[in-house]
N, C-alpha and C positions, 0 to 999 in steps of 0.2 A: 651762722653757727651750723655745725654738722651734727646731725642726730640720725643714727642708724643708716649711715651713708646717704643721707638726704640733706641738701642745703636748705636750712630753715632761716627765714628772715622774719623778724617780729617788728612791727611798727605801731607806735601809740599805745602799747601795753607794757607796763613796767612790772606788773604783779603776776604775769603768767608763768607757770612752772614748766619744767621739761616734761613732767608727767602729762600735763595737758597737751603739750606738743605731740607726744606719742599717741594720745587719744585721737587727736585730729588726723594724724598719719594713718592710724588703724581704721578710722572711719572712712577716709577717702579711698584707701586701698581696698577696703571691704566693698565699697559701692562700685568701684571701677574694675576690680579684679586685675589690676595692673600695679606695678611698682612705681612709686614716686621718684622723681629726680630732684624737684625743687618744690618748696612750700613757702608761701608768703602769708603771714597772719597779720591782719591789720585791724586795729580797734576803731570802731565808729563812735560818733558823738552820743548815740543813744544806748551805748553799752553792749552792742553786738560786735561780732567779729566778721570780717570778710576773709574768706580763704581763697587764695590764688595758687594754682599748682600746675606743674608740668610733669608728664609721665616720662619714664625712661623709654628710650627708643630701643626696640628689639634689636639684638645683634644679628647682623646679616651673615649667614654662613654660606660661602660659595660651595657649590657641589664639587666634589673632587674631579679633577680632569685626568682622564686615563688615556690621552692620546687621541686616537681616531674614534669616531662614534661607532657603536656596534651596529652592524648591519646583519639582519638575519639572512642566512644562506640556506638554500635547499640542499639536502644531503646529496653528496656525490658531485656537486658542482665546484668549480674553481673560480677564483676571481678573474675578471676580464683581463685579457692580455696574456694569460698563461694557458698552456695546453696540458692535457693529461699525458701521462707517459705513453699511453696507447696511441694518442694522436702524434706525439713526437716520434714514436717508432715507425709509424706509417710514412711520415714525410722524409725520413732519412734513409 
C-alpha cells in the first residue's frame, strides 16, 4: 500500500492503523534525516514490531555542459596558433 509516496508492507498485523504507519514513517525519517522509499512492518510473536526500510536515492544532477572547459588566460595573450594583428602585419 502507498502512504505519503512510500511503499508500505504490513505482515502479521491485522489491527494496525494508517495513523500508526505515519508515526513509524515520521520516526524513521526523524532519526535518519532522509526520505523513505519503502517500509516493511512485521509483527513478532512477542507483540513487538520489526521495521525494515529503504531510503530514497538522491537524484543525481549532472552539471551543465558548456562546450569547452574554461581556461584562464593572461590579459593580452591569444590562443596558441593565432597571431596578433601586429605580428601578422610584420610578416606580410
